[in-house]
C-alpha positions as CSV (number, residue, x, y, z in Angstrom):
1,M,78.8,39.8,-1.5
2,F,75.1,40.7,-0.9
3,A,75.8,41.1,2.8
4,E,78.6,43.6,2.1
5,I,76.4,45.6,-0.3
6,F,73.5,45.6,2.2
7,S,75.8,46.7,5.0
8,I,76.9,49.7,3.0
9,A,73.3,50.5,2.0
10,F,72.3,50.2,5.7
11,Q,75.1,52.6,6.8
12,F,74.0,55.1,4.2
13,A,70.4,54.8,5.3
14,D,71.4,55.4,8.9
15,V,73.5,58.5,8.1
16,F,70.8,59.8,5.8
17,A,68.1,59.4,8.4
18,F,70.3,61.2,11.0
19,L,71.0,64.1,8.7
20,I,67.4,64.6,7.5
21,L,65.8,64.3,10.9
22,A,68.4,66.5,12.6
23,A,68.2,69.2,9.9
24,A,64.5,69.4,8.8
25,G,63.4,71.6,11.7
26,L,66.4,73.9,11.3
27,A,65.9,74.2,7.6
28,I,62.3,75.3,8.1
29,I,63.2,78.0,10.6
30,F,66.1,79.3,8.6
31,G,64.4,79.0,5.2
32,M,61.1,80.5,6.3
33,M,62.3,83.1,8.8
34,G,66.0,83.8,8.3
35,I,66.6,82.9,11.9
36,I,69.8,81.1,12.7
37,N,68.7,79.0,15.6
38,M,71.6,78.1,17.9
39,A,69.1,76.6,20.4
40,H,68.1,73.9,17.8
41,G,69.9,71.2,19.9
42,E,67.9,72.2,23.0
43,F,64.6,71.5,21.1
44,I,66.1,68.1,20.2
45,T,67.0,67.6,23.8
46,C,63.5,68.5,24.9
47,G,62.1,65.8,22.7
48,I,64.5,63.3,24.1
49,Y,63.8,64.0,27.8
50,V,60.1,64.3,27.4
51,T,60.0,60.9,25.5
52,V,62.1,59.1,28.1
53,I,60.2,60.5,31.1
54,C,56.9,59.5,29.5
55,V,58.1,56.0,28.8
56,Q,59.4,55.7,32.3
57,H,55.9,56.5,33.5
58,G,54.3,53.8,31.5
59,V,53.4,55.6,28.3
60,P,53.9,53.5,25.1
61,L,56.9,54.5,23.1
62,P,55.1,55.8,20.0
63,L,52.8,57.9,22.0
64,A,55.7,59.2,24.2
65,Q,57.5,60.2,21.0
66,A,54.5,62.1,19.8
67,I,54.2,63.9,23.1
68,G,58.0,64.7,22.9
69,A,57.6,66.3,19.5
70,L,54.5,68.2,20.5
71,S,56.1,69.5,23.7
72,A,59.1,70.9,21.7
73,G,56.7,72.5,19.2
74,L,54.7,74.2,22.0
75,V,57.9,75.5,23.6
76,G,59.0,76.8,20.1
77,I,55.7,78.7,19.7
78,V,56.1,80.3,23.1
79,L,59.7,81.2,22.4
80,E,58.7,82.7,19.0
81,R,55.9,84.8,20.6
82,T,58.1,86.1,23.4
83,I,61.6,86.5,21.9
84,I,62.1,85.4,18.3
85,R,59.5,87.6,16.7
86,H,61.6,90.7,17.7
87,L,64.6,89.3,15.8
88,Y,63.4,89.0,12.2
89,H,65.9,90.5,9.7
90,R,68.5,90.7,12.5
91,P,70.6,87.6,11.9
92,L,73.5,88.5,14.2
93,D,71.0,89.3,17.0
94,S,69.2,86.0,16.5
95,I,72.4,84.1,16.7
96,L,73.3,85.8,20.0
97,A,69.8,85.4,21.5
98,T,69.3,81.8,20.6
99,W,72.9,81.0,21.7
100,G,72.1,82.6,25.1
101,I,68.9,80.6,25.3
102,S,70.9,77.4,24.6
103,L,73.3,78.2,27.4
104,M,70.6,78.9,29.9
105,V,68.6,75.8,29.1
106,T,71.7,73.5,29.2
107,Q,72.9,74.9,32.5
108,G,69.4,74.9,33.9
109,M,69.0,71.2,33.0
110,L,72.3,70.4,34.6
111,I,71.2,72.0,37.8
112,V,67.7,70.6,37.9
113,L,68.1,67.1,36.3
114,G,71.8,66.4,37.0
115,S,74.6,65.4,34.7
116,S,73.0,62.1,33.6
117,W,69.6,60.4,33.4
118,Q,68.5,56.8,33.1
119,G,67.7,56.0,29.4
120,I,65.5,53.5,27.7
121,G,66.5,50.5,25.6
122,T,66.4,50.4,21.9
123,P,63.3,48.5,20.8
124,L,62.6,45.9,18.0
125,G,65.8,44.0,18.4
126,S,68.1,43.1,15.5
127,F,68.3,41.0,12.4
128,A,71.2,39.3,10.6
129,V,72.3,39.4,6.9
130,G,75.2,37.1,6.2
131,G,77.7,37.6,8.9
132,Y,76.4,41.1,9.9
133,T,73.9,42.1,12.5
134,F,71.7,45.2,12.1
135,S,69.4,47.1,14.3
136,T,65.8,46.9,13.2
137,Y,65.0,50.3,14.8
138,R,67.5,52.0,12.5
139,L,65.3,51.0,9.6
140,V,62.4,52.7,11.4
141,L,64.5,55.8,11.7
142,F,65.2,55.7,7.9
143,G,61.5,55.3,7.2
144,A,60.7,58.2,9.6
145,A,63.2,60.4,7.7
146,V,61.5,59.6,4.3
147,G,58.1,60.2,5.9
148,V,59.2,63.6,7.2
149,L,60.3,64.6,3.7
150,I,57.1,63.4,2.2
151,G,55.1,65.1,4.9
152,L,56.9,68.5,4.4
153,Y,56.2,68.3,0.6
154,L,52.5,67.7,1.2
155,I,52.2,70.4,3.8
156,Y,54.0,73.1,1.8
157,M,52.7,72.1,-1.7
158,R,49.2,70.7,-1.1
159,T,47.7,72.8,1.7
160,N,46.5,76.4,2.1
161,Y,49.0,76.9,5.0
162,G,51.8,75.8,2.6
163,V,50.7,78.4,0.0
164,M,50.5,81.2,2.6
165,A,53.8,80.1,4.2
166,R,55.7,80.1,0.9
167,A,54.2,83.5,0.1
168,T,55.4,84.8,3.4
169,M,58.8,83.4,2.8
170,Q,59.1,84.9,-0.7
171,N,57.7,88.4,0.1
172,A,56.2,89.0,3.5
173,D,55.1,92.6,2.7
174,M,53.1,91.5,-0.4
175,A,51.6,88.5,1.5
176,R,50.5,90.8,4.3
177,A,49.0,93.2,1.8
178,L,47.0,90.3,0.3
179,G,45.6,89.4,3.7
180,V,48.0,86.7,5.0
181,R,48.5,86.9,8.7
182,T,52.3,86.8,8.5
183,Q,52.9,86.9,12.2
184,R,50.8,83.7,12.6
185,M,52.7,82.1,9.7
186,Y,55.9,82.8,11.4
187,A,54.7,81.4,14.8
188,I,53.3,78.3,13.1
189,S,56.5,77.8,11.1
190,F,58.8,78.2,14.1
191,G,56.6,75.8,16.1
192,L,56.7,73.3,13.2
193,G,60.5,73.6,13.0
194,A,60.8,73.1,16.8
195,A,58.4,70.1,16.7
196,L,60.5,68.5,14.0
197,A,63.5,69.0,16.1
198,G,61.6,67.5,19.0
199,L,60.6,64.6,16.8
200,C,64.2,64.0,15.9
201,G,65.1,63.8,19.6
202,A,62.1,61.6,20.4
203,L,63.0,59.2,17.7
204,Y,66.6,59.0,18.7
205,A,65.8,58.9,22.5
206,P,66.1,55.0,22.7
207,T,69.5,55.2,21.2
208,M,71.0,58.0,23.3
209,T,72.9,58.3,26.6
210,L,70.9,61.1,28.3
211,I,73.0,64.1,29.3
212,P,71.8,67.8,29.1
213,T,74.5,68.6,26.6
214,M,73.5,65.9,24.1
215,G,72.0,68.4,21.7
216,I,75.5,69.3,20.5
217,T,75.6,65.8,19.0
218,F,73.1,66.9,16.4
219,I,74.2,70.5,15.8
220,I,77.1,70.0,13.3
221,E,75.1,67.7,11.1
222,S,72.1,69.9,11.2
223,F,73.9,73.1,10.1
224,V,76.1,71.4,7.4
225,T,73.0,69.8,5.9
226,V,71.1,73.2,5.9
227,V,74.1,75.1,4.5
228,V,74.6,72.5,1.7
229,G,70.8,72.3,1.0
230,G,70.3,76.1,0.9
231,A,67.3,78.1,2.1
232,N,64.6,76.1,0.2
233,V,63.7,73.2,2.5
234,L,61.7,71.5,-0.2
235,L,64.4,71.5,-2.8
236,G,67.6,71.3,-0.8
237,T,67.2,69.1,2.3
238,A,66.9,65.7,0.6
239,P,69.6,66.2,-2.0
240,A,71.9,67.5,0.7
241,G,71.2,64.5,2.8
242,I,71.9,62.2,0.0
243,L,75.2,63.9,-0.9
244,L,76.5,64.2,2.6
245,G,75.2,60.7,3.4
246,V,77.3,59.2,0.5
247,V,80.4,61.2,1.6
248,R,80.2,60.2,5.2
249,T,79.3,56.6,4.5
250,I,82.3,56.2,2.3
251,L,84.7,57.9,4.6
252,N,83.3,56.1,7.7
253,A,83.8,52.7,5.9
254,W,87.3,53.4,4.8
255,Y,88.8,55.7,7.4
256,G,86.5,55.8,10.5
257,Q,84.1,58.2,12.2
258,I,86.6,61.1,12.6
259,A,87.3,61.1,8.8
260,G,83.6,61.1,8.2
261,Q,83.1,64.2,10.3
262,I,86.1,65.9,8.5
263,G,84.7,64.9,5.2
264,L,81.4,66.6,6.0
265,L,83.1,69.9,6.7
266,I,85.3,69.7,3.6
267,T,82.2,69.0,1.5
268,V,80.4,72.1,3.0
269,I,83.4,74.3,2.1
270,I,83.5,73.0,-1.5
271,V,79.7,73.4,-1.9
272,I,79.7,76.9,-0.5
273,R,82.6,77.8,-2.9
274,M,80.9,76.3,-5.9
275,L,77.2,76.8,-5.1
276,P,76.9,79.9,-2.8
277,E,73.1,79.5,-2.7
278,G,73.3,75.7,-1.9
279,V,71.9,72.8,-3.8
280,S,68.4,74.3,-3.8
281,G,69.6,77.5,-5.4
282,W,71.4,75.5,-8.1
283,L,68.3,73.4,-8.7
284,S,66.1,76.5,-8.9
285,R,68.4,78.0,-11.6
286,R,68.4,74.8,-13.5
287,G,64.6,74.6,-13.3
288,G,64.2,78.2,-14.3
């Protein structure tokens, strides 16, 4: 009995980690800047490839993952400075521009790197509970997801940057009038969102088959989690991850992976119909 309960809890933790790590960066970029980033999967792919290349050149995995996240963040800052900063308050244009970037990056990687790349093995081995065997690294991913949520809370609620970033998010004109360098806030926020996407890729690099189009694997879960959570990354992302994690875990266990994917989309439709501002909007109204 304990083994079955642990198996269900483990599956939930695995799904929750995937949703949170995949969506955190997108939630920051959308919540802070109103940019619908269709190139989110390419930032994740950047983290994956940089991590794998570093490991293949002898860099320890944790350091390689840090380099992967940092690389994606730096690319994000450059992209914000050159393209994204001209697209604020233009949601349709931002969709088209980032979608174009996604296509160019994917096709460029196919040309330069080929259709596949040698991966790295999943570390830490496995452990058994009852008659079931579980990957130890999946628990690390769950811990990383919880750590990301705690880190975002501390950054946005306990630092000067967080105060200025939230002020910029709520009223950029007023924040600018009070001396906040809003353009810098936007650049840092976009870079942070890209770095979190890169971190997601870096963490999942040992579990992935490397192909240039792998970013699409994360896109659906990223967007449904952000839509369900709403614009407030601090209030919405974790509850959305829990809700969608429960739905997908149950459907995966009973009906399989395809039913889990369908269940996520149906849940999004229901939430949008009942809570147009997402979970964070509902929580804000309850708190107010």
